VMD Tcl script that draws the C-alpha trace (Angstrom):
set ca {
  {0.08 0.12 -0.02}
  {1.18 3.41 -0.67}
  {1.43 5.26 2.35}
  {3.70 8.36 3.29}
  {7.19 6.59 3.56}
  {6.41 3.94 0.85}
  {5.81 5.92 -2.00}
  {7.93 8.99 -3.53}
  {7.89 10.92 -6.55}
  {10.68 10.88 -8.67}
  {12.24 14.19 -10.03}
  {10.93 13.24 -13.31}
  {7.32 13.81 -11.69}
  {6.88 10.17 -12.05}
  {5.03 8.39 -8.90}
  {6.88 5.56 -7.35}
  {5.84 3.20 -4.92}
  {8.05 0.47 -3.11}
  {8.21 -2.98 -4.35}
  {8.35 -6.12 -2.92}
  {10.94 -7.39 -3.52}
  {12.25 -11.67 -3.39}
  {8.99 -13.46 -2.72}
  {8.78 -16.73 -3.11}
  {6.01 -17.68 -5.59}
  {4.21 -19.97 -3.52}
  {4.19 -17.89 -0.20}
  {0.79 -16.06 -0.92}
  {2.43 -12.58 -0.80}
  {1.28 -9.69 -2.73}
  {3.37 -7.01 -3.82}
  {3.38 -2.78 -2.26}
  {1.97 -1.14 -5.82}
  {3.89 1.79 -7.38}
  {2.29 4.42 -9.13}
  {3.78 5.27 -12.81}
  {2.04 8.52 -14.08}
  {2.35 9.70 -18.08}
  {0.83 13.15 -19.42}
  {-2.03 11.79 -21.50}
  {-3.65 8.89 -22.12}
  {-1.84 8.64 -25.89}
  {1.35 8.52 -24.07}
  {-0.10 6.59 -21.12}
  {-0.90 3.57 -24.36}
  {2.88 4.09 -26.09}
  {4.41 3.35 -22.48}
  {2.63 0.45 -21.37}
  {3.23 -1.21 -25.13}
  {6.28 -0.40 -24.72}
  {6.82 -1.89 -21.59}
  {4.94 -5.18 -22.45}
  {7.57 -5.62 -25.25}
  {10.15 -5.99 -22.64}
  {8.43 -7.89 -20.43}
  {7.17 -10.63 -22.73}
  {10.79 -10.40 -24.53}
  {12.38 -11.21 -21.04}
  {10.09 -13.78 -19.70}
  {10.49 -15.96 -23.15}
  {14.17 -15.26 -22.67}
  {14.20 -16.49 -19.19}
  {12.00 -19.40 -19.63}
  {11.46 -20.08 -23.20}
  {7.40 -19.15 -22.63}
  {5.53 -16.19 -21.71}
  {1.90 -15.57 -20.86}
  {-0.19 -12.20 -20.49}
  {-3.98 -11.48 -19.49}
  {-5.43 -8.96 -21.69}
  {-8.18 -6.53 -20.44}
  {-10.83 -4.28 -22.63}
  {-12.00 -0.97 -22.71}
  {-10.69 2.06 -24.23}
  {-7.13 2.23 -23.11}
  {-6.42 -1.76 -22.75}
  {-7.73 -1.37 -26.32}
  {-5.46 0.92 -27.27}
  {-2.24 -0.31 -25.65}
  {-3.01 -3.39 -27.82}
  {-3.33 -1.32 -31.18}
  {0.01 0.79 -29.97}
  {1.73 -2.44 -29.84}
  {0.52 -3.44 -33.36}
  {2.18 -0.78 -34.57}
  {5.64 -0.38 -32.70}
  {8.03 -2.32 -35.07}
  {9.62 -3.17 -31.82}
  {6.12 -6.32 -31.37}
  {8.40 -8.29 -33.87}
  {11.03 -8.75 -30.78}
  {8.32 -11.04 -29.14}
  {8.23 -14.88 -30.25}
  {4.59 -14.68 -30.05}
  {4.47 -18.44 -31.05}
  {5.80 -19.03 -27.41}
  {3.07 -16.84 -25.76}
  {0.08 -17.37 -24.04}
  {-3.04 -15.00 -24.51}
  {-5.71 -15.35 -21.73}
  {-8.24 -12.55 -20.97}
  {-9.47 -11.18 -17.41}
  {-13.08 -10.98 -18.03}
  {-15.92 -11.39 -20.94}
  {-19.09 -10.22 -21.52}
  {-21.51 -13.51 -22.42}
  {-22.08 -12.63 -26.02}
  {-21.21 -14.91 -29.23}
  {-17.74 -15.11 -30.73}
  {-17.66 -11.87 -32.86}
  {-20.06 -9.79 -30.98}
  {-18.54 -6.12 -31.43}
  {-18.91 -5.62 -27.26}
  {-16.46 -8.89 -26.48}
  {-13.22 -8.13 -25.23}
  {-12.02 -10.52 -27.57}
  {-13.24 -8.61 -30.60}
  {-11.59 -5.48 -30.14}
  {-8.10 -7.41 -28.88}
  {-8.44 -9.17 -32.24}
  {-8.76 -6.13 -34.31}
  {-6.44 -4.36 -32.77}
  {-3.53 -6.68 -31.96}
  {-3.79 -10.24 -32.63}
  {-5.08 -10.59 -36.37}
  {-1.87 -8.74 -36.82}
  {0.96 -11.02 -35.35}
  {2.02 -14.73 -35.58}
  {0.22 -16.03 -32.42}
  {-0.22 -19.39 -31.91}
  {-4.12 -20.22 -32.78}
  {-3.74 -23.12 -29.53}
  {-2.27 -20.74 -27.63}
  {-4.69 -17.86 -27.62}
  {-7.57 -18.57 -25.28}
  {-10.59 -16.49 -25.31}
  {-13.45 -16.90 -23.10}
  {-16.50 -19.00 -24.11}
  {-19.72 -16.99 -25.14}
  {-23.37 -18.81 -25.65}
  {-22.28 -20.11 -28.95}
  {-19.82 -22.33 -27.27}
  {-19.90 -26.25 -26.19}
  {-21.64 -24.95 -22.79}
  {-24.43 -22.94 -24.79}
  {-26.35 -20.34 -22.64}
  {-24.93 -21.38 -19.15}
  {-22.29 -19.48 -18.00}
  {-21.73 -21.16 -15.16}
  {-20.53 -24.21 -17.12}
  {-18.83 -21.77 -19.57}
  {-16.58 -20.18 -16.25}
  {-16.06 -23.96 -15.53}
  {-14.71 -24.70 -18.67}
  {-12.48 -21.75 -18.84}
  {-10.91 -22.80 -15.15}
  {-10.44 -25.92 -16.65}
  {-8.79 -24.98 -19.49}
  {-6.56 -22.50 -16.92}
  {-5.54 -25.78 -14.71}
  {-4.63 -27.48 -17.76}
  {-2.00 -24.64 -18.62}
  {-0.31 -24.77 -15.24}
  {3.01 -26.25 -14.33}
  {4.28 -27.72 -10.51}
  {5.88 -24.18 -10.31}
  {2.70 -22.34 -10.52}
  {1.38 -23.88 -7.15}
  {-2.10 -23.18 -8.11}
  {-4.91 -23.69 -10.20}
  {-4.20 -21.11 -12.83}
  {-0.61 -20.00 -14.54}
  {1.41 -17.57 -12.62}
  {0.93 -14.92 -15.57}
  {3.89 -13.12 -16.57}
  {1.30 -10.20 -16.82}
  {-2.04 -9.27 -15.91}
  {-3.60 -5.83 -17.39}
  {-6.81 -4.83 -16.05}
  {-8.84 -1.55 -16.87}
  {-10.13 0.37 -13.91}
  {-13.97 1.49 -13.68}
  {-15.18 4.48 -12.07}
  {-16.09 2.62 -8.74}
  {-13.21 0.67 -9.13}
  {-13.94 -2.46 -10.28}
  {-11.54 -4.78 -12.12}
  {-12.12 -7.21 -14.66}
  {-15.73 -7.96 -14.06}
  {-15.61 -8.07 -10.16}
  {-17.84 -4.92 -9.01}
  {-18.33 -3.55 -5.64}
  {-20.33 -5.67 -3.28}
  {-20.80 -8.60 -5.87}
  {-20.93 -12.31 -5.01}
  {-18.07 -13.20 -7.14}
  {-15.32 -11.04 -4.74}
  {-15.96 -14.00 -2.18}
  {-15.44 -16.77 -4.83}
  {-12.41 -18.64 -4.44}
  {-13.01 -20.35 -7.94}
  {-10.52 -19.58 -10.71}
  {-13.30 -17.84 -12.68}
  {-16.93 -17.22 -12.40}
  {-20.11 -15.80 -14.11}
  {-21.45 -12.98 -13.10}
  {-24.85 -12.03 -13.21}
  {-26.77 -8.75 -13.04}
  {-23.22 -6.85 -13.51}
  {-24.44 -3.23 -12.90}
  {-23.03 -2.73 -16.45}
  {-24.59 -3.98 -19.55}
  {-24.22 -6.39 -20.46}
  {-25.73 -8.16 -17.13}
  {-23.85 -11.89 -17.82}
  {-20.14 -11.89 -18.00}
  {-17.53 -14.42 -17.01}
  {-14.71 -13.17 -14.84}
  {-11.39 -14.44 -13.41}
  {-11.35 -14.00 -9.55}
  {-9.43 -12.10 -7.17}
  {-7.68 -15.31 -6.11}
  {-6.75 -15.67 -10.08}
  {-5.44 -12.23 -10.33}
  {-3.21 -12.68 -7.63}
  {-1.16 -15.39 -9.24}
  {0.07 -13.24 -11.81}
  {3.69 -11.91 -11.21}
  {2.84 -8.71 -12.04}
  {-0.71 -6.97 -12.35}
  {-0.98 -3.52 -14.28}
  {-3.95 -1.56 -13.38}
  {-4.56 1.02 -16.22}
  {-6.58 4.19 -16.27}
  {-6.75 7.43 -17.99}
  {-9.13 10.36 -17.51}
  {-10.19 12.40 -14.84}
  {-13.33 10.19 -14.63}
  {-11.26 7.61 -13.06}
  {-9.35 9.68 -10.56}
  {-11.98 9.05 -7.56}
  {-11.01 5.18 -8.59}
  {-7.35 5.76 -8.25}
  {-7.70 7.19 -4.91}
  {-9.87 4.36 -3.29}
  {-7.69 1.60 -5.17}
  {-4.76 2.94 -3.29}
  {-6.41 3.71 -0.11}
  {-7.09 0.96 3.13}
  {-10.54 0.01 1.51}
  {-11.43 -3.67 1.63}
  {-11.26 -5.31 -1.84}
  {-15.66 -5.92 -1.73}
  {-16.03 -2.34 -1.40}
  {-13.39 -1.63 -3.65}
  {-12.02 -4.45 -6.13}
  {-9.18 -2.82 -7.31}
  {-7.79 -2.51 -3.82}
  {-7.34 -6.28 -4.31}
  {-5.81 -6.61 -7.53}
  {-2.44 -6.97 -6.28}
  {0.54 -9.40 -8.25}
  {3.14 -11.53 -6.69}
  {6.25 -9.42 -7.71}
  {4.72 -6.59 -8.78}
  {1.96 -4.03 -8.90}
  {1.91 -0.84 -11.05}
  {-0.96 1.74 -11.59}
  {-0.18 2.79 -15.16}
  {-2.21 5.99 -15.51}
  {-2.34 9.53 -17.23}
  {-1.95 12.79 -15.12}
  {-5.69 13.14 -15.40}
  {-6.41 10.00 -13.81}
  {-3.82 10.86 -11.35}
  {-5.37 14.22 -9.97}
  {-6.51 12.69 -6.93}
  {-3.48 10.48 -5.90}
  {-3.18 10.85 -2.06}
  {-1.23 14.00 -1.37}
  {1.26 12.59 0.92}
  {2.82 10.33 -2.01}
  {5.33 12.59 -3.36}
  {6.44 14.18 -0.98}
  {9.86 12.68 -0.35}
  {12.65 12.66 -2.54}
  {12.70 9.39 -4.77}
  {14.45 6.54 -3.22}
}
mol new
graphics top color blue
foreach p $ca { graphics top sphere $p radius 0.5 }
foreach p [lrange $ca 0 end-1] q [lrange $ca 1 end] { graphics top cylinder $p $q radius 0.2 }
display resetview
């Protein structure tokens, strides 16, 4: 958590939180958030895309494989478009990358409202990803039909099948898990006060979403916390209150983003408008 003695502002104006180091992968420990601010949404998207290239290249070099969890929304899709546009994308060994989603609207494949549809248009249709390693969440036209609970269980089984002994859980230790942030501080399709926030299963069906459509699939907080790095992306003044809440001492039932933490690193990657209400005690010390 960012507190006066655990976060600081660098001379460049970037907010930096203290990083948790050396945590064993199976310990259940989570990292302290770091807040990195970019001037506007366009620069934010470019910076996140560049950071993602570096992280995935390093992961493939170290282990021969990498995994990423995608998010939708305006800034999430913009990041994918920037990644597609940069020549640096060719440094990624796309054939050795597993691609997952953090949540999905329970709509048929190809529906323009699906996160998968936006990701394919922005990025996946333009790179040489292995189709067998691209794992979209099922819709009502999938094998389980109009049964989101069965579809969630199916996605959980795919995640479990992809785990290795060192993952110590029911889902892989994703290299990077990206999340958008709603104005009420929801992440994935985990909305404040909803039963999914109490669920220990890896993937759940969400019914009665306050944001249409009402039926969705979502990773749960335990699955999100399995990631090595969690990146929370936000841009715009309408996200400023949510950022402030996510960096507060609020519990994850009231503020789901407050429970979204990576094992090794948690980054809040935001623009200056979204940073407007970051707690004032952050940045009063020199960089450390």
